[in-house]
C-alpha positions in Angstrom: -24.9 34.5 -28.7 -21.8 32.4 -29.6 -21.3 30.8 -33.2 -21.7 27.3 -31.4 -24.9 28.5 -29.9 -26.3 29.8 -33.4 -25.4 26.7 -35.0 -27.0 24.6 -32.6 -30.2 26.4 -32.6 -30.2 26.2 -36.5 -29.8 22.4 -36.5 -32.7 22.0 -33.8 -34.9 24.3 -35.7 -34.3 22.7 -39.1 -34.7 19.2 -37.5 -38.0 20.4 -36.2 -39.4 21.7 -39.5 -38.7 18.7 -41.3 -39.9 16.4 -38.7 -42.3 13.6 -39.6 -45.3 12.1 -37.2 -44.0 8.7 -36.3 -46.0 7.7 -33.1 -44.6 5.9 -30.1 -46.8 4.7 -27.1 -45.1 5.7 -23.6 -47.1 5.5 -20.7 -50.4 6.2 -22.9 -48.8 9.4 -24.2 -48.2 10.0 -27.8 -44.4 11.2 -28.7 -43.0 12.3 -32.1 -39.9 11.3 -33.4 -37.4 13.2 -35.6 -36.7 11.8 -39.2 -34.1 9.1 -39.3 -31.1 11.3 -40.4 -28.4 10.6 -43.0 -25.3 8.5 -42.2 -22.5 11.3 -41.4 -24.7 14.3 -41.1 -24.6 16.9 -38.3 -27.5 16.3 -36.1 -29.3 17.4 -32.8 -32.0 15.0 -31.5 -34.2 16.7 -29.1 -35.2 14.3 -26.4 -38.7 16.2 -26.1 -39.4 15.2 -29.7 -39.3 11.7 -28.6 -41.4 11.9 -25.9 -39.5 13.0 -23.1 -41.7 15.4 -20.5 -39.3 16.9 -18.5 -41.6 17.5 -15.7 -40.0 15.6 -13.1 -42.6 12.9 -12.7 -43.1 11.3 -15.9 -40.5 8.7 -16.3 -38.5 9.7 -19.6 -36.3 7.1 -19.9 -37.9 5.1 -22.8 -38.0 8.2 -24.8 -34.3 9.4 -24.1 -33.1 5.8 -24.8 -35.1 6.2 -28.1 -33.3 9.4 -29.2 -30.1 7.9 -28.2 -30.5 4.8 -30.4 -32.0 7.2 -33.3 -28.7 9.2 -33.0 -26.5 6.2 -33.0 -28.3 4.5 -36.0 -27.9 7.7 -38.1 -24.1 7.5 -37.8 -23.9 9.9 -34.5 -25.4 13.1 -33.3 -25.9 15.2 -30.0 -29.0 14.4 -28.1 -30.1 17.5 -26.7 -31.9 18.1 -23.0 -33.5 21.6 -23.0 -34.4 23.2 -19.6 -36.5 20.8 -17.4 -36.1 17.8 -15.2 -36.0 14.5 -16.4 -36.9 11.7 -14.1 -35.0 8.6 -15.5 -34.0 5.1 -14.4 -31.2 3.5 -16.4 -30.1 5.6 -19.8 -28.1 3.6 -22.2 -25.3 5.3 -24.0 -24.4 4.6 -27.5 -21.0 4.9 -29.6 -20.5 8.5 -31.3 -23.4 10.2 -29.4 -23.2 13.0 -27.0 -25.7 14.1 -24.6 -25.7 17.9 -24.0 -27.4 19.3 -20.7 -28.8 22.6 -21.3 -28.5 25.5 -18.8 -31.6 24.5 -16.6 -31.6 20.8 -17.5 -31.5 18.0 -14.9 -31.3 14.3 -15.4 -32.8 13.2 -12.2 -32.4 9.5 -10.8 -35.9 8.7 -10.0 -36.7 6.7 -6.8 -38.0 3.2 -7.3 -41.2 2.8 -5.4 -41.4 -0.3 -3.1 -42.8 -3.3 -5.0 -42.6 -1.4 -8.3 -41.7 -3.6 -11.5 -40.0 -0.7 -12.8 -36.5 0.5 -11.9 -32.8 0.5 -12.9 -31.0 -2.1 -14.8 -30.0 -5.2 -13.0 -26.1 -5.7 -12.2 -24.7 -8.2 -14.0 -24.2 -11.7 -12.7 -21.4 -12.3 -10.2 -17.8 -13.1 -11.5 -15.2 -15.7 -10.2 -13.1 -12.5 -9.2 -16.3 -10.7 -7.4 -14.3 -10.8 -4.0 -11.0 -9.1 -5.2 -13.1 -5.6 -4.8 -16.0 -4.0 -3.4 -19.6 -4.8 -5.1 -20.1 -1.6 -6.5 -16.7 -1.9 -8.7 -17.7 -5.0 -10.1 -21.1 -4.0 -11.7 -22.0 -0.9 -14.3 -25.3 -1.5 -15.4 -27.2 -0.8 -12.1 -26.8 3.1 -12.7 -28.4 6.0 -13.7 -26.0 6.6 -17.1 -23.9 3.7 -18.2 -22.1 2.4 -21.4 -20.1 -0.7 -22.2 -17.7 -1.3 -25.1 -18.5 2.1 -26.5 -16.2 4.5 -28.3 -16.4 8.5 -29.2 -19.3 9.3 -26.5 -19.4 12.6 -24.2 -21.8 14.1 -21.5 -21.7 18.1 -22.1 -23.2 21.2 -21.0 -24.0 23.3 -17.7 -26.8 21.0 -16.7 -27.3 19.0 -13.5 -27.2 15.3 -12.8 -28.9 14.6 -9.6 -28.8 11.1 -8.2 -31.7 11.5 -5.8 -33.0 8.2 -6.3 -29.7 6.4 -6.0 -28.5 4.2 -2.9 -24.9 4.8 -1.5 -24.0 1.1 -1.6 -25.8 -2.2 -1.5 -25.7 -5.4 -3.3 -28.6 -6.8 -5.7 -30.3 -8.8 -2.9 -30.5 -5.8 -0.6 -31.6 -3.3 -3.2 -33.5 -4.8 -6.1 -34.2 -2.5 -8.8 -32.1 0.0 -7.4 -29.2 2.1 -8.9 -26.2 3.1 -7.3 -24.0 4.9 -9.7 -24.7 8.3 -11.7 -22.3 7.4 -14.6 -20.8 4.1 -15.2 -18.5 3.3 -18.3 -16.6 0.0 -19.0 -14.2 -0.7 -21.6 -14.8 2.3 -23.6 -12.3 4.8 -25.5 -12.6 8.5 -26.7 -14.7 9.6 -23.9 -15.3 13.3 -22.9 -17.0 14.4 -19.5 -17.4 18.2 -19.3 -19.0 21.4 -17.7 -21.8 19.5 -15.9 -22.4 19.1 -12.4 -23.5 15.9 -10.0 -25.4 16.2 -7.0 -25.6 13.2 -4.5 -23.9 10.6 -7.3 -24.9 7.4 -5.3 -21.9 5.1 -4.4 -19.8 7.0 -7.4 -20.5 9.9 -9.2 -18.2 8.5 -12.1 -17.2 5.0 -12.4 -14.6 4.7 -15.5 -13.3 1.2 -15.8 -11.1 0.2 -18.5 -11.6 3.8 -20.3 -8.9 4.9 -22.4 -8.6 8.6 -23.7 -10.9 10.1 -21.2 -11.1 13.8 -20.6 -13.0 14.8 -17.7 -13.2 18.4 -17.3 -14.9 21.5 -15.5 -17.2 19.2 -13.4 -18.7 20.1 -10.1 -19.5 17.2 -8.0 -21.1 17.5 -4.5 -21.7 13.9 -3.2 -22.3 11.2 -0.6 -19.5 8.8 -1.8 -16.8 8.8 -4.1 -16.5 11.7 -6.5 -15.2 9.9 -9.5 -12.9 6.7 -9.4 -10.5 6.1 -12.4 -10.1 2.4 -12.7 -7.6 0.5 -15.0 -7.7 3.5 -17.3 -5.0 4.8 -19.8 -4.2 8.3 -21.1 -6.6 10.2 -18.9 -6.9 14.1 -18.2 -8.9 15.5 -15.2 -8.9 19.2 -15.0 -10.6 22.2 -13.7 -12.9 20.0 -11.2 -14.3 20.9 -8.0 -15.2 17.9 -5.6 -17.1 17.9 -2.4 -17.3 14.4 -1.1 -17.4 14.3 2.9 -17.7 10.7 3.5 -15.5 9.5 0.8 -12.8 10.0 -1.8 -12.9 12.8 -4.3 -10.7 12.1 -7.1 -9.5 8.6 -6.9 -7.4 6.7 -9.4 -7.6 2.9 -8.8 -6.3 -0.5 -10.6 -8.9 -3.1 -9.4 -9.3 -6.6 -10.8 -12.9 -5.7 -12.1 -12.0 -6.8 -15.5 -10.7 -10.0 -14.8 -7.2 -9.2 -15.1 -4.6 -6.9 -14.0 -4.7 -3.7 -15.9 -2.6 -0.6 -15.0 -4.0 2.7 -14.5 -1.1 5.0 -16.5 -0.6 8.2 -18.1 -2.8 10.3 -15.8 -2.7 14.0 -15.5 -4.8 15.7 -12.7 -4.6 19.1 -12.6 -6.4 22.5 -11.5 -8.8 20.6 -9.2 -10.3 21.5 -5.8 -11.0 18.3 -3.4 -12.6 18.9 -0.2 -15.1 17.6 2.4 -15.7 20.4 4.6 -19.2 21.6 3.0 -22.4 20.1 4.0 -24.0 18.0 0.8 -25.1 20.2 -1.9 -24.0 23.7 -0.6 -21.2 24.0 -2.9 -23.7 23.9 -5.8 -26.4 26.0 -4.4 -23.8 28.6 -3.5 -24.2 28.8 0.4 -21.0 27.0 0.9 -22.1 25.8 4.4 -19.3 24.1 6.5 -20.0 21.5 8.9 -20.6 22.9 12.2 -18.9 21.4 15.6 -22.0 19.6 16.4 -22.1 17.5 13.2 -21.6 14.1 13.3 -19.0 15.1 10.3 -15.6 14.8 12.5 -13.0 13.6 9.9 -14.3 14.1 6.2 -12.5 12.3 3.5 -12.6 14.3 0.0 -9.1 14.0 -1.2 -7.1 12.5 -4.0 -5.8 9.0 -3.6 -4.4 6.2 -5.7 -5.6 2.9 -4.1 -6.7 1.1 -2.3 -7.8 -1.4 -5.2 -4.2 -1.7 -6.7 -3.8 -5.1 -8.7 -3.0 -3.6 -11.9 -0.8 -0.8 -11.0 -0.2 2.9 -11.5 2.2 4.5 -13.8 3.5 7.9 -15.0 0.9 10.1 -13.2 1.2 13.6 -12.6 -1.0 15.7 -10.1 -0.3 19.4 -10.0 -1.6 22.9 -8.9 -4.6 21.5 -7.0 -6.0 22.4 -3.7 -7.1 20.3 -0.6 -9.5 21.8 1.7 -11.0 20.3 4.9 -10.4 16.6 3.8 -8.0 13.9 4.3 -4.5 14.5 2.4 -2.9 12.7 -0.4 -2.3 9.2 -0.4 -0.3 6.5 -2.6 -1.3 2.9 -1.7 -0.1 -0.1 -3.2 -1.4 -3.1 -1.2 -2.7 -5.8 -3.7 0.5 -6.7 -5.8 0.7 -3.6 -8.0 3.5 -1.4 -9.0 3.0 2.2 -8.2 6.0 4.2 -10.1 6.9 7.5 -11.7 4.4 9.5 -9.8 5.0 13.4 -9.4 2.7 15.8 -6.8 3.7 19.1 -7.3 2.1 22.8 -6.8 -0.3 22.3 -4.2 -1.9 23.7 -1.1 -3.5 22.0 1.7 -5.7 23.5 4.6 -6.8 21.7 7.7 -5.8 18.1 6.6 -8.0 15.8 8.9 -5.2 13.2 8.9 -1.7 12.8 7.5 -1.1 15.4 4.6 1.0 13.2 2.8 0.7 9.1 2.9 2.8 6.6 1.1 2.2 3.0 1.7 3.3 -0.1 0.4 1.5 -3.0 2.1 0.3 -6.7 1.4 -3.3 -6.9 2.0 -3.1 -9.0 -1.4 -6.8 -8.8 -2.2 -6.5 -10.7 -5.6 -5.5 -13.9 -7.0 -3.3 -16.2 -5.0 0.4 -16.1 -5.7 0.5 -12.7 -6.5 3.7 -11.0 -5.5 4.1 -8.0 -3.0 4.0 -4.8 -5.4 6.4 -1.8 -5.4 6.4 2.0 -4.8 8.9 3.9 -6.4 10.4 6.9 -8.2 8.0 9.6 -6.4 8.7 13.2 -6.6 6.7 15.4 -4.0 7.3 19.4 -4.5 6.0 22.9 -3.7 3.5 21.9 -1.5 2.4 24.0 1.5 0.2 22.4 4.5 -1.4 24.4 7.2 -3.3 23.4 10.3 -3.3 19.7 9.7 -3.9 17.2 12.4 -0.7 16.4 14.0 -1.2 13.1 15.9 -1.2 10.9 12.9 1.9 12.6 11.4 2.2 16.2 11.1 3.5 16.0 7.6 3.9 12.7 6.0 4.2 9.0 6.8 5.7 6.9 4.5 5.9 3.0 5.3 6.9 0.0 3.2 7.2 -3.6 4.8 10.1 -5.5 5.7 11.9 -6.7 3.0 10.0 -4.7 0.4 11.0 -1.2 0.9 9.4 2.0 -0.9 12.4 3.3 -3.1 13.6 6.7 -4.9 11.6 9.0 -3.0 12.2 12.9 -3.3 10.5 15.6 -1.1 11.5 19.2 -2.0 10.2 22.9 -1.3 7.6 22.1 1.0 6.2 24.2 4.2 4.1 21.8 6.7 2.4 23.3 9.8 0.3 20.9 12.0 -1.2 21.6 15.3 1.6 20.3 17.5 0.7 19.1 21.2 2.6 15.9 20.9 3.6 14.1 24.0 6.7 12.2 25.3 4.4 9.2 25.4 3.7 9.5 21.8 7.2 10.1 20.9 8.2 6.8 22.9 5.3 4.6 21.2 6.3 1.6 18.9 3.9 1.8 15.7 2.6 -1.7 14.7 3.4 -2.7 11.1 -0.3 -3.4 10.0 1.0 -5.1 6.9 -2.3 -6.6 5.9 -4.7 -4.2 6.9 -6.6 -1.5 5.3 -4.1 1.2 4.5 -5.3 4.3 6.3 -3.2 6.4 8.6 -5.8 6.8 11.8 -5.0 2.6 11.8 -1.4 3.6 12.7 -2.2 5.6 15.8 -0.3 8.2 17.3 2.9 8.7 15.3 6.2 9.0 16.9 7.2 12.1 14.9 5.7 15.4 14.4 7.2 15.6 11.0 7.9 12.6 9.0 7.6 8.6 10.2 9.7 6.9 7.5 9.7 3.0 7.6 11.0 0.6 5.4 12.2 2.6 2.7 15.5 2.9 0.4 17.0 6.2 -1.1 15.1 9.0 0.1 16.0 12.3 0.1 14.3 15.9 1.6 15.5 19.3 0.6 14.2 22.9 1.2 11.9 21.4 3.9 10.3 23.2 6.8 8.2 21.8 9.5 6.4 24.1 11.9 3.6 24.0 14.7 0.9 26.0 16.5 1.9 24.2 19.7 4.9 22.8 21.4 5.3 19.2 20.2 7.9 16.7 22.0 8.2 14.2 19.5 11.2 13.9 17.2 10.8 15.8 13.9 11.8 12.6 11.6 11.7 9.3 12.8 13.5 7.0 10.4 13.0 3.3 10.9 15.0 0.5 8.6 16.2 3.1 6.1 19.0 2.9 3.8 20.4 6.1 1.9 18.7 9.2 3.4 19.7 12.8 2.6 18.4 16.0 4.4 19.3 19.4 3.0 18.3 22.7 4.3 15.7 21.4 6.8 14.2 24.0 9.2 12.5 23.1 12.3 11.2 25.7 15.0 13.9 27.7 17.0 12.4 26.6 20.3 12.7 22.8 19.6 12.8 20.5 22.9 13.0 17.4 21.2 15.3 15.9 18.7 15.5 16.5 15.1 16.1 12.8 14.3 15.5 9.7 16.0 17.3 6.8 14.0 16.6 3.4 14.3 18.5 0.8 12.0 19.7 3.4 9.5 22.5 3.1 6.9 24.0 6.2 5.0 22.6 9.1 6.3 23.5 12.9 5.4 22.4 15.8 7.1 23.7 19.3 5.9 22.7 23.3 6.3 19.9 22.6 8.5 18.5 24.3 11.7 19.2 22.6 15.2 21.5 20.1 13.8 25.0 20.1 12.7 25.9 18.9 9.3 26.7 15.1 9.9 27.2 11.6 8.1 26.7 8.2 9.6 27.5 5.1 7.6 25.5 2.8 10.0 23.5 3.1 13.3 21.3 0.6 15.2 19.6 3.6 17.6 20.4 7.3 17.8 19.0 10.6 18.3 20.3 13.7 16.8 
């Protein structure tokens, strides 16, 4: 038995021995509260001693909230959930309080019976900026567990949060009394989420908005919408997490206008994580790891890491490293609502069976935000040490990098990558002119078939490819690289298949391109060209 466990049990036993018998009335059942601890003491508050039953039927929310309030009033402490299933509506977090879910403990989001007077807390009133992001991003209180304006809080332990009774979307008029998030935090700081699992988390397994000093570590999330959204947050560490989210994004930094002003998401590291959409709901948690079959309705699972689409405040200083993408969409950087997206590294990544473009960089002008906001920027991006196998080829076998006319993506370095896709591109695809899609929702599939089997690059200034290999499992008739309105492009040690039957480069309105030490093409420097294939 660990020292931590022994000390934990000592605290629990001593608390029980000194308990008084203050009685609460909850649904006709007597419950007994532990004595009020002294300020600053180390304390453990057992939810069962505040009236929680843990039988999966009794609504334990009042008892749990009393335990949290007692811990907070006493200067802080740990609210302990022993093994059991605690059916709940909205749990209210408090400052200086940690929830600890023991092995075998489940916080269960209870279904709301039709016509019931009970239910989850209502969403906050609408704001003037409600239309700048989806309903789910504007409200936090209609959640299983929520906190606002708090400090020094944590949810810990190997237990489970099961959003069984949560809805996947819905507005207050559509689902009165319903909750749609497992954990929602707004304007908090010093937050730790560690070691627990989330099953079927609602619209968001975790929605953190305006949260600073946030640590998310060793979580297992298997859910039917977003795994975790990190919105307008600073100083964030996400590590050692596994997320299966077939219908939506896995780990998703955002920078919406939900706080009523533009606030950047910055100083973020995401490392040692596994993101996927390849498995049926719940099967990564129960150990069966059941992949979607060919006859299932799941044809293009999501489950990725993406910055965006909500992008009012911007993204700065973000490092994503040592992560695995499996049976999901690829990595996406999207600035479409006027944000700066700068100083990003994406390194040490393996990808298998990507269902669209493995690497997607998009600067657009959807401009869902206050009127007059200028178009944003996307610059200083490094992508390296990436391997991708068996990705879908029609949407760009390796990458799609697209700014807009007059607003180029800038300063991109891509090095030491191996990208193998399914191939099969036709001459008709090669001749296709890609619509700009400047104001649309930024997804690769909206661009249609891409006339490049490697990288399609448009409206870009200063881009460099070094030690890059493009391969395919079937022959492809499209050029490997298609460059359109590009200024300053360098290619060094580019490896393409020996049996290539298409140009390596298709150039349209390109200035200052250099190619050296590359297969299937001679060293060349072109100052300016309107249209040319190499």
